[in-house]
C-alpha positions in Angstrom: -4.0 19.3 14.4 -2.5 16.9 12.0 0.0 18.5 9.7 -1.8 18.8 6.4 1.2 17.5 4.5 0.5 14.0 5.9 -2.7 13.8 3.9 -2.8 16.7 1.4 0.8 16.7 0.3 1.6 19.8 -1.6 3.9 18.5 -4.2 2.9 16.4 -7.2 5.5 13.6 -6.9 4.4 12.5 -3.5 0.7 12.7 -4.5 1.4 10.3 -7.3 3.3 8.1 -4.9 0.3 7.8 -2.5 -2.2 7.5 -5.3 -0.1 4.6 -6.7 0.3 3.2 -3.2 -3.5 3.0 -2.8 -3.9 1.5 -6.2 -1.3 -1.2 -5.4 -2.8 -2.0 -2.1 -6.3 -2.2 -3.4 -5.2 -4.2 -6.4 -3.6 -6.7 -4.1 -6.7 -6.8 -2.1 -8.8 -7.9 -5.1 -6.8 -10.9 -6.1 -9.0 -13.6 -4.5 -10.1 -15.0 -7.9 -6.4 -15.6 -8.7 -5.9 -17.4 -5.5 -8.8 -19.7 -6.2 -7.1 -20.7 -9.4 -3.8 -21.4 -7.6 -1.9 -18.8 -9.7 -0.2 -17.0 -6.8 2.6 -18.8 -5.1 3.9 -16.8 -2.0 7.1 -18.9 -2.1 7.9 -18.2 -5.7 10.9 -16.1 -6.8 10.2 -12.5 -5.6 9.7 -11.1 -9.1 7.4 -13.9 -10.1 5.4 -13.5 -6.9 4.7 -9.8 -7.4 4.0 -10.3 -11.1 1.5 -13.1 -10.4 -0.3 -11.0 -7.8 -0.2 -7.8 -9.9 -1.5 -9.4 -13.1 -4.4 -11.2 -11.5 -5.3 -8.3 -9.2 -5.2 -5.8 -12.1 -7.7 -7.9 -14.1 -10.0 -8.0 -11.0 -9.8 -4.2 -10.7 -10.7 -3.7 -14.3 -13.8 -5.7 -13.8 -15.0 -4.0 -10.6 -16.7 -0.8 -11.4 -17.6 0.0 -7.8 -13.9 0.0 -6.8 -12.8 2.0 -9.8 -15.5 4.6 -9.1 -14.1 5.1 -5.6 -16.9 3.4 -3.6 -15.3 3.3 -0.1 -17.4 0.4 1.2 -16.3 -1.8 -1.7 -12.7 -0.7 -1.3 -12.6 -1.2 2.5 -14.3 -4.6 2.2 -11.8 -5.8 -0.4 -8.8 -4.6 1.6 -10.1 -6.0 4.9 -10.8 -9.4 3.4 -7.9 -9.9 1.0 -4.9 -7.6 1.5 -3.5 -9.4 4.6 -2.2 -12.4 2.8 0.1 -10.2 0.7 0.9 -7.1 2.7 2.2 -6.8 6.3 0.6 -3.4 6.9 1.2 -3.7 10.7 4.9 -3.7 9.9 4.4 -0.7 7.6 2.7 1.2 10.4 5.2 0.1 13.0 8.2 1.3 11.0 6.4 4.6 10.2 5.7 5.2 13.9 9.3 4.4 14.8 10.3 4.4 18.4 6.8 5.5 19.5 5.4 2.1 18.5 6.9 0.6 21.6 5.1 3.1 23.8 1.7 2.2 22.3 -0.7 -0.3 23.9 -1.9 -3.2 21.9 -5.2 -1.5 21.3 -3.5 1.7 20.2 -1.3 -0.3 17.7 -4.4 -1.9 16.2 -6.2 1.4 16.0 -3.2 3.1 14.4 -2.9 0.4 11.7 -6.6 0.9 10.8 -6.5 4.7 10.9 -3.4 4.8 8.6 -5.0 2.4 6.2 -8.2 4.3 6.2 -6.4 7.5 5.5 -4.9 6.2 2.4 -8.2 4.7 1.2 -10.3 7.8 1.8 -7.8 10.3 0.5 -6.6 8.6 -2.7 -9.5 6.4 -3.7 -9.9 8.5 -6.7 -6.7 7.1 -8.1 -8.5 3.9 -9.0 -10.5 5.8 -11.7 -7.3 5.9 -13.7 -7.3 2.1 -14.2 -8.4 1.2 -17.7 -8.3 -1.9 -19.9 -4.7 -0.9 -21.1 -3.3 -0.6 -17.5 -0.5 -3.1 -16.9 2.4 -4.0 -14.6 5.9 -4.9 -15.9 8.5 -6.3 -13.6 12.1 -5.1 -14.1 15.0 -7.6 -14.0 15.6 -8.7 -10.4 19.0 -7.5 -9.2 18.9 -8.8 -5.6 19.7 -12.1 -3.9 16.7 -14.3 -4.4 17.7 -16.3 -1.3 17.6 -13.2 0.9 14.9 -12.6 3.5 14.4 -8.9 2.5 14.3 -7.9 -1.1 13.2 -5.1 -3.5 11.2 -5.9 -6.6 11.1 -3.1 -9.2 8.2 -2.6 -11.6 6.5 -0.1 -14.0 2.8 0.6 -14.1 1.5 1.9 -17.4 -2.0 3.4 -18.1 -3.5 5.2 -21.0 -4.6 8.3 -19.1 -1.5 8.9 -17.1 2.3 8.8 -17.2 4.3 5.6 -16.6 5.0 5.2 -12.9 7.9 3.3 -11.4 6.9 1.3 -8.3 9.4 -0.7 -6.1 8.0 -3.2 -3.6 10.0 -4.1 -0.5 9.2 -7.7 0.5 10.1 -9.8 3.6 10.2 -13.6 3.7 7.9 -15.0 6.4 6.9 -18.5 7.4 3.8 -18.0 5.1 6.0 -16.8 2.2 6.6 -13.3 0.8 4.8 -10.2 2.2 5.1 -6.7 1.0 5.6 -4.0 3.6 6.8 -0.9 1.8 6.4 0.8 -1.5 8.6 3.3 -3.4 7.0 5.3 -6.1 9.3 7.5 -8.2 12.0 7.6 -5.5 9.7 8.1 -2.5 9.3 5.4 0.1 6.0 5.3 1.9 7.4 4.6 5.3 10.1 7.2 5.1 7.7 9.8 3.9 5.4 9.4 6.9 8.0 8.8 9.7 8.8 12.4 10.5 5.2 13.5 10.2 4.0 10.8 12.6 6.8 11.6 15.1 5.9 15.3 15.0 2.2 14.6 15.6 2.9 12.0 18.4 5.3 14.3 20.2 2.7 17.0 20.3 -0.5 15.1 20.9 0.4 11.5 21.7 -0.4 8.3 19.9 -4.2 8.9 20.5 -3.8 12.3 18.9 -2.3 10.8 15.8 -5.0 8.2 15.5 -7.7 10.8 15.9 -6.1 13.1 13.3 -5.8 10.3 10.8 -9.4 9.3 11.4 -10.5 12.9 10.7 -8.4 13.3 7.6 -10.0 12.9 4.2 -13.4 12.4 5.6 
């Protein structure tokens, strides 16, 4: 069986990390209206890019009661349609799987990406209920090299009914512009947190075993 700590993590800091991760991914997935207005430039400075996406996406989340109430159909639809322009979740999954990714077939890779994404959505969809009209993102001063191909953007998420949460975004520069592929919430990187757990499950039950366990979790 899947180690429960993959899904039902038993310490508060990591739970907040995954809850904020789901919020960030879903917020990004809901930023289509901003794109229609031409406000998000994937080739902007890293801080500006994340700020544009976060501001527009947060406003969309505030207006979508179905998403905030945790409706899985609405959340899945939003992510499936709109998250890909901003997040390279295949790279997220590949890095979490580590060396085992090379052993997977093309179909297994596709299934693992979907299973991992589904796990985050199902387990932490309740985090979206914390979004209110006062929720906001504030980017911290950028301290990296803006000409680099891999950078970290630091931000703070504030909300009325919860503590301030520090969120770092790791971005890579692609031919299409910036894409996010990892998140650090209060000192915990998403990929690093899952890597050992994935390796343990794969070594015991294979890649298909991990996929099946993720698909069972949170359902």
